N, C-alpha and C positions, 0 to 999 in steps of 0.2 A: 125427206122425212119418212118417207116410205120407205128404201131402204134399211133403216136402224129398226122400223117395224119388222119390215124381214129377218134381221135380225134377230128382233128378238123373239120369233115366232118359230127362228129355228133352233134357235137355245134349246127356248120351253120346250119343242116337240124331242132336243134329243135329252134335259132329263125328266122326260117323262119315258122315252124310251128307256133310258141307264133305271128310274124305277120298278120300270115291267122286267125289265128281267131279273134284277134284281130278285124282283116278286115273285118271278116263273121259278127259278133258281128256290130259293126257301120252299114255295109249295113242294117242289120236287123234294127237294130233302125232306119234306114232313109227308108225304107222301109212302117215300120208303123207312121211315121211324116205326109209320103207324102198324104196313106189314110188317116189318120185323117185332114187333111188338105184339102184333096179332097171332104172330108163328110161335114168338115162346109162349104166350097165353094160353091158347092150343095144347102144343105140346106140355104144357106139365098140368092141361086140364087132363088129355089123356094119362101122361103115369100114374098120374093121381088114381084115376079111374083103374089101371091097369094092378096098382097096385094091390086094390078091391079084393082081383081074381086071384093072384098069386098066399099062397100059403101062407100062415104066419108064421111057421117054423124052417120057410125057405129063406137063403143066407142073398144078399143085398148084396151090389157092389155102386158105386158111384164115380164117374170120372174125374178125374183129375187130371188135368193135362194130358199125359200118355197112359199114365197110371191106373187103375180102379180099388178104390181104397172098400173094403167090405165096409158098412156103413148099418144102424139099427131102420129096422121103419118108421119112427118116430123122428127119426133127422129128415130124413128121404122128404117126407110127407108134409114134414115143415118146411124143407127146402122150395119146394113144391107149391105149397100154401103161397108162401111170399113168393114165389117167384108171378107167379098168375093173379097173384091183387098186387103187383108191381107194378105190371104191362094192362092190368084194367086202368091202375090211374094214369098212366103212360097214355094209353089212348083219349080217354077224357082228353087232357091235357093235348096231348093231338089233336085232336075234334075242337077245337076252341082254337087253334092257331090255323088250321085247314080253315075253319069259317074267316076268321077272318083276315088270312092274304086273299082271301076270293071276295072276301070287298077291297079288300085292296086293289087287286087286281082289277074289277067290274068298277072303281073309281078312278084308277086311272085311263081306262079303256075309253071313259064317257070324256074324262080332259080332254083325250086327244082327236076324238071326234068333235066337241067343242072344238079346239082348236082348228082340229083340219074344214070344219064349218065358216067361222072365223073368217079364215086364208079366200076365204071363194070369192 
């Protein structure tokens, strides 16, 4: 009977370890995505600030692949406003996902501690 209990505990611990690894992987992916979204938002904010300092008659170009196409000021500003808005929305979503993952990680760690304490 004791051997089967140990086997059950070992199986449960393996499931907890797998779940903790999955949570850690997802947490790393969310952190990476949050950094990318933050960088995009900051870049868009910087471009919008610099657009204000450029003379109104200056010619603007937008990078498309390996080429640059001439663009009007309104299109460039609208594009970067949209990018900034999307980055802010993505950051909010990612912060919520990060909080959920941290709660899952804490729950896994608590389950593991409880399992280890019961094994003694």
